[in-house]
TORGU-489964 format. One record per residue (C-alpha): residue number from 1; residue in three letters; x, y, z. Coordinates in steps of 0.1 Angstrom, whole numbers, plus 5000, padded with zeros to 4 digits. Layout:
[atom NUM ala [X Y Z]],
...
! end
This chain:
[atom 1 met [2012 7767 2724]],
[atom 2 asn [1979 7751 2733]],
[atom 3 lys [1984 7717 2748]],
[atom 4 tyr [1949 7705 2737]],
[atom 5 arg [1954 7717 2697]],
[atom 6 thr [1977 7727 2672]],
[atom 7 his [1949 7727 2648]],
[atom 8 asn [1905 7717 2643]],
[atom 9 cys [1892 7688 2632]],
[atom 10 ser [1886 7700 2599]],
[atom 11 glu [1910 7723 2586]],
[atom 12 leu [1943 7698 2581]],
[atom 13 ser [1949 7684 2546]],
[atom 14 glu [1976 7673 2521]],
[atom 15 lys [1992 7708 2526]],
[atom 16 asp [2001 7700 2564]],
[atom 17 met [2017 7665 2553]],
[atom 18 asn [2044 7657 2573]],
[atom 19 lys [2034 7680 2601]],
[atom 20 thr [2032 7671 2640]],
[atom 21 val [1998 7680 2651]],
[atom 22 thr [1980 7682 2681]],
[atom 23 leu [1940 7676 2686]],
[atom 24 ser [1910 7670 2711]],
[atom 25 gly [1878 7665 2698]],
[atom 26 trp [1848 7631 2707]],
[atom 27 leu [1856 7599 2698]],
[atom 28 his [1828 7593 2670]],
[atom 29 arg [1838 7558 2666]],
[atom 30 lys [1863 7537 2661]],
[atom 31 arg [1872 7504 2635]],
[atom 32 asp [1890 7478 2646]],
[atom 33 his [1913 7453 2620]],
[atom 34 gly [1934 7436 2639]],
[atom 35 asn [1966 7451 2635]],
[atom 36 leu [1953 7488 2630]],
[atom 37 leu [1928 7511 2650]],
[atom 38 phe [1915 7537 2635]],
[atom 39 ile [1892 7560 2651]],
[atom 40 asp [1868 7594 2642]],
[atom 41 leu [1879 7622 2663]],
[atom 42 arg [1849 7649 2660]],
[atom 43 asp [1853 7684 2676]],
[atom 44 his [1824 7715 2666]],
[atom 45 tyr [1844 7721 2636]],
[atom 46 gly [1844 7690 2615]],
[atom 47 met [1860 7653 2615]],
[atom 48 thr [1895 7632 2617]],
[atom 49 gln [1902 7602 2608]],
[atom 50 cys [1932 7592 2634]],
[atom 51 val [1950 7553 2627]],
[atom 52 ile [1975 7535 2655]],
[atom 53 glu [1991 7500 2648]],
[atom 54 asn [1987 7474 2677]],
[atom 55 asn [2022 7475 2685]],
[atom 56 asn [2019 7514 2698]],
[atom 57 asp [2019 7516 2733]],
[atom 58 phe [1989 7534 2731]],
[atom 59 phe [1967 7512 2713]],
[atom 60 leu [1951 7494 2743]],
[atom 61 val [1943 7527 2760]],
[atom 62 leu [1920 7537 2722]],
[atom 63 glu [1904 7500 2722]],
[atom 64 lys [1888 7505 2753]],
[atom 65 ser [1883 7535 2752]],
[atom 66 lys [1843 7542 2743]],
[atom 67 pro [1817 7567 2724]],
[atom 68 glu [1822 7597 2729]],
[atom 69 ser [1848 7599 2755]],
[atom 70 val [1875 7628 2749]],
[atom 71 leu [1906 7626 2734]],
[atom 72 asn [1940 7644 2733]],
[atom 73 ile [1958 7628 2698]],
[atom 74 ser [1990 7638 2687]],
[atom 75 gly [2007 7624 2657]],
[atom 76 lys [2020 7629 2622]],
[atom 77 val [1995 7641 2594]],
[atom 78 val [1997 7613 2564]],
[atom 79 lys [1982 7612 2533]],
[atom 80 arg [1953 7581 2531]],
[atom 81 thr [1961 7547 2511]],
[atom 82 ser [1943 7552 2475]],
[atom 83 gly [1908 7545 2475]],
[atom 84 thr [1902 7552 2506]],
[atom 85 glu [1897 7589 2505]],
[atom 86 asn [1867 7601 2522]],
[atom 87 leu [1851 7630 2495]],
[atom 88 tyr [1823 7643 2521]],
[atom 89 leu [1852 7650 2545]],
[atom 90 lys [1875 7686 2542]],
[atom 91 thr [1902 7665 2555]],
[atom 92 gly [1894 7631 2539]],
[atom 93 lys [1926 7630 2519]],
[atom 94 ile [1947 7629 2549]],
[atom 95 glu [1947 7613 2581]],
[atom 96 ile [1968 7610 2617]],
[atom 97 ser [1993 7587 2620]],
[atom 98 ile [1988 7590 2661]],
[atom 99 glu [2019 7592 2685]],
[atom 100 ser [2003 7598 2713]],
[atom 101 val [1969 7599 2729]],
[atom 102 glu [1958 7611 2762]],
[atom 103 val [1916 7602 2775]],
[atom 104 leu [1907 7637 2790]],
[atom 105 ser [1870 7622 2796]],
[atom 106 asn [1855 7586 2796]],
[atom 107 ala [1821 7582 2788]],
[atom 108 lys [1796 7558 2802]],
[atom 109 glu [1775 7538 2776]],
[atom 110 leu [1753 7562 2760]],
[atom 111 pro [1716 7556 2761]],
[atom 112 met [1719 7573 2722]],
[atom 113 pro [1739 7569 2694]],
[atom 114 val [1757 7605 2684]],
[atom 115 phe [1765 7587 2652]],
[atom 116 gly [1738 7582 2627]],
[atom 117 asp [1706 7592 2623]],
[atom 118 gln [1679 7571 2633]],
[atom 119 asp [1651 7587 2651]],
[atom 120 tyr [1651 7580 2687]],
[atom 121 pro [1618 7587 2710]],
[atom 122 glu [1613 7624 2719]],
[atom 123 asp [1620 7626 2759]],
[atom 124 ile [1650 7606 2750]],
[atom 125 arg [1664 7631 2728]],
[atom 126 leu [1654 7661 2756]],
[atom 127 lys [1665 7639 2786]],
[atom 128 tyr [1699 7635 2774]],
[atom 129 arg [1694 7667 2751]],
[atom 130 phe [1738 7673 2755]],
[atom 131 leu [1738 7643 2734]],
[atom 132 asp [1713 7650 2709]],
[atom 133 leu [1729 7682 2704]],
[atom 134 arg [1763 7668 2689]],
[atom 135 arg [1744 7649 2662]],
[atom 136 glu [1752 7668 2629]],
[atom 137 glu [1723 7678 2621]],
[atom 138 met [1713 7695 2653]],
[atom 139 his [1746 7707 2653]],
[atom 140 gln [1744 7728 2628]],
[atom 141 asn [1704 7735 2633]],
[atom 142 ile [1719 7754 2663]],
[atom 143 ile [1745 7773 2643]],
[atom 144 leu [1719 7782 2611]],
[atom 145 arg [1699 7799 2643]],
[atom 146 ser [1733 7819 2657]],
[atom 147 lys [1739 7829 2624]],
[atom 148 val [1704 7839 2613]],
[atom 149 ile [1701 7862 2647]],
[atom 150 ser [1739 7877 2642]],
[atom 151 phe [1726 7888 2607]],
[atom 152 ile [1694 7899 2620]],
[atom 153 arg [1709 7921 2640]],
[atom 154 ser [1730 7932 2615]],
[atom 155 glu [1705 7936 2591]],
[atom 156 met [1682 7961 2615]],
[atom 157 leu [1713 7983 2626]],
[atom 158 lys [1716 7990 2591]],
[atom 159 leu [1682 8000 2589]],
[atom 160 gly [1685 8028 2611]],
[atom 161 phe [1673 8003 2647]],
[atom 162 leu [1688 8002 2679]],
[atom 163 glu [1689 7978 2701]],
[atom 164 tyr [1672 7984 2739]],
[atom 165 gln [1671 7956 2767]],
[atom 166 thr [1635 7953 2783]],
[atom 167 pro [1625 7942 2818]],
[atom 168 ile [1625 7904 2825]],
[atom 169 leu [1603 7908 2856]],
[atom 170 thr [1568 7932 2849]],
[atom 171 ser [1535 7937 2857]],
[atom 172 ser [1507 7906 2847]],
[atom 173 ser [1486 7919 2823]],
[atom 174 pro [1461 7901 2794]],
[atom 175 glu [1474 7898 2760]],
[atom 176 gly [1463 7865 2754]],
[atom 177 ala [1478 7836 2771]],
[atom 178 arg [1490 7828 2806]],
[atom 179 asp [1514 7844 2825]],
[atom 180 phe [1544 7829 2844]],
[atom 181 leu [1543 7839 2875]],
[atom 182 val [1572 7848 2905]],
[atom 183 pro [1567 7855 2936]],
[atom 184 ser [1578 7888 2955]],
[atom 185 arg [1596 7883 2987]],
[atom 186 leu [1597 7919 2995]],
[atom 187 asn [1560 7926 2988]],
[atom 188 pro [1546 7894 3004]],
[atom 189 gly [1515 7881 2985]],
[atom 190 lys [1522 7901 2950]],
[atom 191 phe [1537 7889 2918]],
[atom 192 tyr [1559 7898 2890]],
[atom 193 ala [1549 7882 2854]],
[atom 194 leu [1574 7867 2828]],
[atom 195 pro [1570 7891 2797]],
[atom 196 gln [1544 7872 2773]],
[atom 197 ala [1560 7901 2747]],
[atom 198 pro [1576 7933 2756]],
[atom 199 gln [1549 7953 2742]],
[atom 200 gln [1543 7975 2770]],
[atom 201 phe [1579 7988 2770]],
[atom 202 lys [1587 7987 2737]],
[atom 203 gln [1551 8017 2736]],
[atom 204 leu [1570 8033 2762]],
[atom 205 ile [1604 8035 2743]],
[atom 206 met [1582 8053 2715]],
[atom 207 val [1566 8075 2740]],
[atom 208 ser [1601 8079 2753]],
[atom 209 gly [1612 8097 2721]],
[atom 210 phe [1637 8070 2707]],
[atom 211 asp [1626 8062 2672]],
[atom 212 lys [1630 8034 2655]],
[atom 213 tyr [1634 8000 2685]],
[atom 214 phe [1647 7964 2681]],
[atom 215 gln [1655 7933 2708]],
[atom 216 ile [1658 7892 2702]],
[atom 217 ala [1632 7894 2729]],
[atom 218 pro [1625 7864 2755]],
[atom 219 cys [1585 7856 2754]],
[atom 220 phe [1573 7841 2781]],
[atom 221 arg [1540 7819 2777]],
[atom 222 asp [1523 7794 2796]],
[atom 223 glu [1505 7778 2772]],
[atom 224 asp [1502 7739 2748]],
[atom 225 ala [1529 7732 2727]],
[atom 226 arg [1525 7724 2691]],
[atom 227 ala [1547 7722 2659]],
[atom 228 asp [1553 7751 2651]],
[atom 229 arg [1552 7770 2693]],
[atom 230 ser [1576 7759 2722]],
[atom 231 pro [1558 7759 2757]],
[atom 232 gly [1574 7782 2781]],
[atom 233 glu [1594 7806 2757]],
[atom 234 phe [1608 7814 2726]],
[atom 235 tyr [1624 7844 2709]],
[atom 236 gln [1610 7868 2688]],
[atom 237 leu [1626 7898 2674]],
[atom 238 asp [1607 7928 2688]],
[atom 239 ile [1605 7955 2666]],
[atom 240 glu [1584 7991 2671]],
[atom 241 met [1587 8025 2651]],
[atom 242 ser [1571 8057 2656]],
[atom 243 phe [1555 8081 2633]],
[atom 244 val [1549 8053 2605]],
[atom 245 glu [1517 8035 2592]],
[atom 246 gln [1511 8003 2579]],
[atom 247 glu [1527 8002 2549]],
[atom 248 asp [1561 8016 2565]],
[atom 249 val [1561 7985 2588]],
[atom 250 phe [1556 7959 2560]],
[atom 251 asn [1586 7982 2534]],
[atom 252 val [1608 7975 2572]],
[atom 253 val [1595 7941 2571]],
[atom 254 glu [1598 7928 2533]],
[atom 255 lys [1635 7942 2530]],
[atom 256 leu [1649 7919 2566]],
[atom 257 ile [1634 7886 2555]],
[atom 258 ile [1643 7885 2515]],
[atom 259 asn [1678 7898 2523]],
[atom 260 leu [1679 7872 2553]],
[atom 261 phe [1659 7841 2537]],
[atom 262 lys [1682 7848 2503]],
[atom 263 lys [1713 7849 2527]],
[atom 264 phe [1700 7811 2544]],
[atom 265 ser [1686 7796 2515]],
[atom 266 ser [1686 7784 2483]],
[atom 267 lys [1649 7784 2476]],
[atom 268 lys [1632 7806 2455]],
[atom 269 ile [1611 7833 2472]],
[atom 270 met [1577 7837 2450]],
[atom 271 ser [1570 7873 2451]],
[atom 272 glu [1599 7900 2464]],
[atom 273 lys [1565 7917 2467]],
[atom 274 phe [1547 7904 2495]],
[atom 275 pro [1505 7898 2485]],
[atom 276 lys [1486 7917 2512]],
[atom 277 ile [1451 7895 2521]],
[atom 278 pro [1422 7908 2536]],
[atom 279 phe [1413 7887 2569]],
[atom 280 lys [1381 7882 2552]],
[atom 281 glu [1390 7872 2518]],
[atom 282 ala [1421 7850 2533]],
[atom 283 met [1391 7833 2557]],
[atom 284 lys [1369 7828 2519]],
[atom 285 lys [1396 7814 2496]],
[atom 286 tyr [1417 7796 2515]],
[atom 287 gly [1396 7790 2553]],
[atom 288 thr [1426 7801 2570]],
[atom 289 asp [1443 7832 2576]],
[atom 290 lys [1476 7809 2573]],
[atom 291 pro [1472 7805 2539]],
[atom 292 asp [1499 7782 2521]],
[atom 293 leu [1505 7800 2489]],
[atom 294 arg [1523 7774 2470]],
[atom 295 asn [1491 7760 2471]],
[atom 296 pro [1469 7770 2436]],
[atom 297 leu [1436 7760 2449]],
[atom 298 ile [1412 7779 2462]],
[atom 299 ile [1379 7775 2484]],
[atom 300 gln [1343 7794 2461]],
[atom 301 asp [1308 7798 2476]],
[atom 302 ile [1281 7779 2461]],
[atom 303 thr [1254 7784 2485]],
[atom 304 asp [1226 7800 2462]],
[atom 305 leu [1229 7769 2440]],
[atom 306 phe [1212 7750 2462]],
[atom 307 lys [1184 7775 2463]],
[atom 308 arg [1175 7763 2427]],
[atom 309 glu [1150 7739 2420]],
[atom 310 asp [1172 7724 2394]],
[atom 311 val [1192 7710 2422]],
[atom 312 lys [1179 7677 2436]],
[atom 313 phe [1210 7670 2467]],
[atom 314 glu [1182 7674 2490]],
[atom 315 ile [1207 7665 2523]],
[atom 316 phe [1224 7704 2510]],
[atom 317 lys [1193 7721 2503]],
[atom 318 lys [1179 7716 2538]],
[atom 319 leu [1209 7723 2557]],
[atom 320 val [1211 7759 2534]],
[atom 321 asn [1177 7763 2546]],
[atom 322 thr [1185 7763 2577]],
[atom 323 gly [1211 7782 2573]],
[atom 324 ser [1240 7766 2560]],
[atom 325 ile [1270 7774 2533]],
[atom 326 val [1280 7753 2505]],
[atom 327 arg [1315 7757 2498]],
[atom 328 val [1340 7738 2472]],
[atom 329 ile [1376 7728 2460]],
[atom 330 val [1378 7728 2423]],
[atom 331 thr [1408 7703 2408]],
[atom 332 lys [1419 7706 2376]],
[atom 333 asn [1420 7682 2350]],
[atom 334 thr [1416 7653 2376]],
[atom 335 lys [1391 7626 2355]],
[atom 336 asp [1413 7602 2352]],
[atom 337 lys [1425 7599 2390]],
[atom 338 pro [1417 7564 2403]],
[atom 339 arg [1380 7563 2422]],
[atom 340 ser [1400 7556 2448]],
[atom 341 phe [1412 7593 2452]],
[atom 342 phe [1384 7606 2458]],
[atom 343 asp [1373 7580 2483]],
[atom 344 asn [1405 7587 2503]],
[atom 345 ile [1395 7622 2506]],
[atom 346 asp [1366 7617 2515]],
[atom 347 lys [1376 7589 2545]],
[atom 348 trp [1404 7608 2556]],
[atom 349 ala [1379 7641 2558]],
[atom 350 lys [1353 7624 2582]],
[atom 351 glu [1385 7607 2595]],
[atom 352 gln [1391 7642 2608]],
[atom 353 gly [1353 7644 2627]],
[atom 354 ala [1335 7660 2596]],
[atom 355 ser [1308 7645 2576]],
[atom 356 gly [1326 7639 2548]],
[atom 357 leu [1335 7655 2513]],
[atom 358 ala [1310 7650 2487]],
[atom 359 tyr [1326 7652 2449]],
[atom 360 phe [1321 7644 2407]],
[atom 361 thr [1341 7653 2380]],
[atom 362 leu [1322 7671 2354]],
[atom 363 glu [1323 7653 2321]],
[atom 364 lys [1306 7660 2283]],
[atom 365 asp [1294 7632 2259]],
[atom 366 glu [1264 7645 2244]],
[atom 367 gln [1256 7672 2276]],
[atom 368 ile [1276 7683 2309]],
[atom 369 lys [1269 7658 2334]],
[atom 370 gly [1286 7651 2372]],
[atom 371 lys [1307 7615 2374]],
[atom 372 gly [1302 7606 2410]],
[atom 373 pro [1285 7598 2439]],
[atom 374 val [1264 7632 2436]],
[atom 375 gly [1271 7643 2403]],
[atom 376 lys [1228 7625 2400]],
[atom 377 phe [1218 7650 2417]],
[atom 378 phe [1228 7682 2393]],
[atom 379 ser [1209 7688 2362]],
[atom 380 glu [1235 7707 2332]],
[atom 381 glu [1220 7740 2339]],
[atom 382 ser [1232 7742 2372]],
[atom 383 leu [1266 7727 2362]],
[atom 384 lys [1272 7752 2336]],
[atom 385 glu [1264 7778 2363]],
[atom 386 ile [1288 7760 2388]],
[atom 387 met [1312 7761 2363]],
[atom 388 lys [1306 7792 2354]],
[atom 389 thr [1313 7804 2392]],
[atom 390 cys [1341 7788 2395]],
[atom 391 asn [1359 7788 2366]],
[atom 392 ala [1358 7746 2361]],
[atom 393 glu [1360 7729 2331]],
[atom 394 ile [1352 7697 2314]],
[atom 395 gly [1375 7672 2332]],
[atom 396 asp [1376 7690 2358]],
[atom 397 ser [1361 7678 2392]],
[atom 398 ile [1339 7695 2423]],
[atom 399 phe [1349 7689 2462]],
[atom 400 leu [1320 7699 2484]],
[atom 401 ala [1313 7711 2518]],
[atom 402 cys [1282 7721 2540]],
[atom 403 gly [1279 7734 2572]],
[atom 404 asn [1283 7767 2591]],
[atom 405 glu [1308 7792 2580]],
[atom 406 arg [1334 7777 2605]],
[atom 407 glu [1331 7741 2601]],
[atom 408 ile [1337 7749 2564]],
[atom 409 glu [1364 7768 2569]],
[atom 410 lys [1383 7748 2596]],
[atom 411 ile [1377 7712 2569]],
[atom 412 leu [1385 7728 2538]],
[atom 413 ser [1413 7746 2545]],
[atom 414 ile [1429 7711 2559]],
[atom 415 ala [1415 7695 2527]],
[atom 416 arg [1428 7722 2506]],
[atom 417 asp [1462 7720 2516]],
[atom 418 lys [1455 7674 2515]],
[atom 419 ile [1447 7676 2481]],
[atom 420 gly [1475 7702 2473]],
[atom 421 arg [1496 7679 2487]],
[atom 422 asp [1484 7646 2470]],
[atom 423 leu [1484 7661 2434]],
[atom 424 asn [1521 7675 2442]],
[atom 425 leu [1506 7714 2436]],
[atom 426 val [1528 7728 2463]],
[atom 427 asp [1562 7732 2450]],
[atom 428 glu [1585 7724 2481]],
[atom 429 lys [1615 7752 2460]],
[atom 430 asn [1594 7782 2472]],
[atom 431 phe [1592 7801 2498]],
[atom 432 ala [1556 7823 2496]],
[atom 433 phe [1547 7849 2522]],
[atom 434 cys [1521 7871 2523]],
[atom 435 trp [1500 7898 2547]],
[atom 436 ile [1469 7893 2564]],
[atom 437 val [1453 7925 2567]],
[atom 438 asp [1421 7943 2578]],
[atom 439 tyr [1418 7919 2609]],
[atom 440 pro [1385 7918 2629]],
[atom 441 met [1390 7941 2663]],
[atom 442 tyr [1369 7919 2682]],
[atom 443 glu [1357 7886 2679]],
[atom 444 phe [1329 7868 2695]],
[atom 445 asp [1341 7840 2720]],
[atom 446 glu [1311 7815 2719]],
[atom 447 lys [1325 7788 2749]],
[atom 448 tyr [1321 7820 2775]],
[atom 449 lys [1294 7842 2748]],
[atom 450 lys [1311 7873 2752]],
[atom 451 ile [1329 7898 2727]],
[atom 452 ile [1369 7896 2731]],
[atom 453 phe [1398 7910 2713]],
[atom 454 ser [1405 7888 2684]],
[atom 455 his [1441 7896 2685]],
[atom 456 asn [1464 7927 2704]],
[atom 457 pro [1441 7946 2728]],
[atom 458 phe [1468 7980 2718]],
[atom 459 ser [1457 7978 2683]],
[atom 460 met [1447 8009 2668]],
[atom 461 pro [1408 8005 2651]],
[atom 462 gln [1404 8016 2610]],
[atom 463 gly [1385 8052 2602]],
[atom 464 lys [1384 8081 2621]],
[atom 465 ile [1370 8079 2661]],
[atom 466 glu [1338 8098 2656]],
[atom 467 glu [1324 8069 2630]],
[atom 468 leu [1335 8039 2647]],
[atom 469 asn [1302 8016 2654]],
[atom 470 phe [1311 8009 2690]],
[atom 471 asn [1273 7992 2689]],
[atom 472 lys [1285 7969 2663]],
[atom 473 pro [1320 7958 2672]],
[atom 474 leu [1324 7928 2653]],
[atom 475 asp [1324 7956 2620]],
[atom 476 ile [1355 7977 2638]],
[atom 477 lys [1383 7965 2617]],
[atom 478 ala [1418 7972 2631]],
[atom 479 tyr [1453 7984 2620]],
[atom 480 gln [1467 7946 2623]],
[atom 481 tyr [1485 7923 2598]],
[atom 482 asp [1501 7889 2601]],
[atom 483 ile [1534 7884 2579]],
[atom 484 val [1529 7847 2568]],
[atom 485 cys [1551 7817 2552]],
[atom 486 asn [1541 7783 2535]],
[atom 487 gly [1510 7784 2556]],
[atom 488 ile [1528 7790 2591]],
[atom 489 glu [1520 7827 2607]],
[atom 490 leu [1556 7841 2616]],
[atom 491 ser [1541 7871 2636]],
[atom 492 ser [1513 7894 2643]],
[atom 493 gly [1522 7928 2643]],
[atom 494 ala [1495 7967 2647]],
[atom 495 ile [1489 8003 2645]],
[atom 496 arg [1494 8006 2679]],
[atom 497 asn [1470 8031 2699]],
[atom 498 his [1484 8054 2712]],
[atom 499 ile [1449 8079 2726]],
[atom 500 pro [1435 8068 2761]],
[atom 501 asp [1401 8079 2759]],
[atom 502 leu [1402 8055 2729]],
[atom 503 met [1414 8033 2748]],
[atom 504 tyr [1392 8029 2776]],
[atom 505 lys [1360 8030 2749]],
[atom 506 leu [1376 8000 2731]],
[atom 507 phe [1385 7979 2770]],
[atom 508 ser [1351 7987 2777]],
[atom 509 val [1335 7969 2749]],
[atom 510 ala [1357 7938 2759]],
[atom 511 gly [1344 7944 2789]],
[atom 512 tyr [1365 7963 2812]],
[atom 513 ser [1359 7986 2836]],
[atom 514 glu [1379 8021 2833]],
[atom 515 lys [1397 8012 2867]],
[atom 516 glu [1404 7976 2859]],
[atom 517 val [1425 7993 2826]],
[atom 518 lys [1445 8017 2845]],
[atom 519 glu [1453 7989 2871]],
[atom 520 lys [1465 7967 2843]],
[atom 521 phe [1480 7988 2823]],
[atom 522 ser [1490 8016 2845]],
[atom 523 gly [1521 8027 2830]],
[atom 524 met [1511 8030 2792]],
[atom 525 ile [1477 8050 2802]],
[atom 526 asn [1499 8077 2821]],
[atom 527 ala [1525 8076 2798]],
[atom 528 phe [1499 8082 2767]],
[atom 529 ser [1489 8116 2784]],
[atom 530 tyr [1521 8128 2783]],
[atom 531 gly [1524 8131 2748]],
[atom 532 ala [1522 8099 2727]],
[atom 533 pro [1535 8096 2688]],
[atom 534 pro [1516 8075 2667]],
[atom 535 his [1537 8040 2666]],
[atom 536 gly [1538 8005 2651]],
[atom 537 gly [1555 7975 2652]],
[atom 538 ile [1554 7933 2642]],
[atom 539 ala [1580 7911 2664]],
[atom 540 pro [1586 7880 2636]],
[atom 541 gly [1597 7845 2657]],
[atom 542 ile [1629 7835 2658]],
[atom 543 asp [1620 7799 2664]],
[atom 544 arg [1597 7794 2633]],
[atom 545 ile [1623 7817 2607]],
[atom 546 val [1644 7793 2619]],
[atom 547 met [1625 7757 2617]],
[atom 548 leu [1620 7773 2581]],
[atom 549 leu [1654 7780 2568]],
[atom 550 ala [1665 7747 2583]],
[atom 551 glu [1636 7727 2569]],
[atom 552 lys [1624 7713 2596]],
[atom 553 glu [1587 7704 2609]],
[atom 554 asn [1592 7709 2646]],
[atom 555 ile [1606 7737 2667]],
[atom 556 arg [1622 7715 2688]],
[atom 557 glu [1644 7709 2656]],
[atom 558 val [1662 7742 2662]],
[atom 559 thr [1653 7753 2697]],
[atom 560 met [1693 7740 2717]],
[atom 561 phe [1670 7733 2750]],
[atom 562 pro [1632 7726 2748]],
[atom 563 met [1609 7716 2768]],
[atom 564 asn [1587 7687 2762]],
[atom 565 gln [1549 7690 2752]],
[atom 566 asn [1538 7685 2793]],
[atom 567 ala [1562 7719 2793]],
[atom 568 gln [1587 7695 2810]],
[atom 569 asp [1629 7705 2808]],
[atom 570 leu [1638 7667 2812]],
[atom 571 met [1671 7669 2813]],
[atom 572 met [1671 7700 2843]],
[atom 573 gln [1641 7682 2858]],
[atom 574 ala [1620 7712 2860]],
[atom 575 pro [1596 7726 2871]],
[atom 576 ser [1608 7710 2902]],
[atom 577 asn [1596 7706 2938]],
[atom 578 val [1612 7736 2962]],
[atom 579 asp [1621 7734 3000]],
[atom 580 glu [1595 7745 3021]],
[atom 581 ser [1618 7773 3037]],
[atom 582 gln [1619 7790 3005]],
[atom 583 leu [1579 7789 2999]],
[atom 584 lys [1577 7803 3040]],
[atom 585 glu [1603 7831 3029]],
[atom 586 leu [1578 7837 3001]],
[atom 587 ser [1549 7838 3020]],
[atom 588 ile [1535 7810 3000]],
[atom 589 lys [1513 7779 3010]],
[atom 590 lys [1513 7752 2988]],
[atom 591 val [1478 7734 2977]],
[atom 592 ile [1478 7708 2958]],
[atom 593 lys [1442 7707 2936]],
[atom 594 lys [1430 7668 2937]],
[atom 595 ser [1419 7660 2905]],
! end
């Protein structure tokens, strides 16, 4: 018999009455009633209340024990006194009358409590993550993560996929973020790179004749932290398939996602056939390629209206004449909202760095007019045109923004989210998935004034090769797609380019020479020369999926040992200095740049 426990702290009930049992766990909390001492003993599975009388030889042992000390307790299962039952606990109708106690490990004074739900600074939580993870909420988040990963594996096997592992030490490649580099001792002066994603390897698996691949893959990117992105490392469900088109990938992912979210959440999926929204349409209607479709508000363009002579809003008219655009958000039946509602949104927009949001409300007495700071600048006929263009009605309000396209997309995207939430239009009980498709192959980098890949450089462009107009690269669309849920991008994917000559051409547009392509992607380019099937895939983020299912806003709440915003592991003190002898062995000399 196991000396530490006969049962766990969640499984005893009234049917075990009068049994002598042994439990082990952490001292969660204690309550001293003078002649009686009550303690809650907690393990991975749950909690059991234990009680000891002051005439017991072990009373003082427990009295001196601090919270989170590890105890081994033996005693008899008894019924709780009537009226003291805890219906929130599985073990809430019984307690253990303690006969003996062994302290297995004493705890020091805690830097943060495990009991309770008070917020603590992130640096404390991450430094003492082992304590943070003992908290019930965090504990359950990590258990959920484990169950989600197990379920995904099971579902992928059912869908005909096989799991393969790809290398962790590989070569540096331009995949969108900075690499983490690992020096080679056996090859002085040379470096491995930790994979930003198994991108090239999973394509090589397809070239090797395997048909359906998946992996719960660790990825390493030296990038800044965000609420939905961990610095340093994260995990993704890496998927690749041979002889497929875009729709084949969509069908697999939709089946998986629907089953997964139905399994682990009670929320409703708004549409089980995920809508497909072209990139340009998404940017125009929502101001972002990560739209939250739970929000019914859309953005509409009324730039041409400001070319009318009966529109006297001169500030906007002058901007339009110099190339600016005007887009609006219409809020339905908001005529009774107080002035403060509109002013607060305008103030908020200015706090975001915009010039503000102009607004007015459509009213009608003898004629249609605009009520609000800028309503007087619009004639009745121009207001009728707005109503026709935007499907607006009397009683609706119009929020207007003017500027260049990128500025307007940015401010109206976040304004749409804010207004939607302020008006309680976003149904938090739903998951709204969609595909964003038809991404441009390239975009113009304003900072460096050059053409760059907009997404994955290994994507297949749309259209026949001989018909592609490389003189207008920004017009080339790719078979690239994102899956989005509730305004969060879960993954990017693409049908891959498997034609070497086309790859050279596409990279040349982004400024890469044939020699550079051969050097950086030698393995894949060489493999494609020996017969490569059409293939494609996607890689949903595990962390983001669990974050949605756990209803958390920060990815670090569902990650066991995350880094902080500065990519530091406060618990393990990483990154850290290393001994000079180690650097010498690696042929590395440390030089710290002065700031």
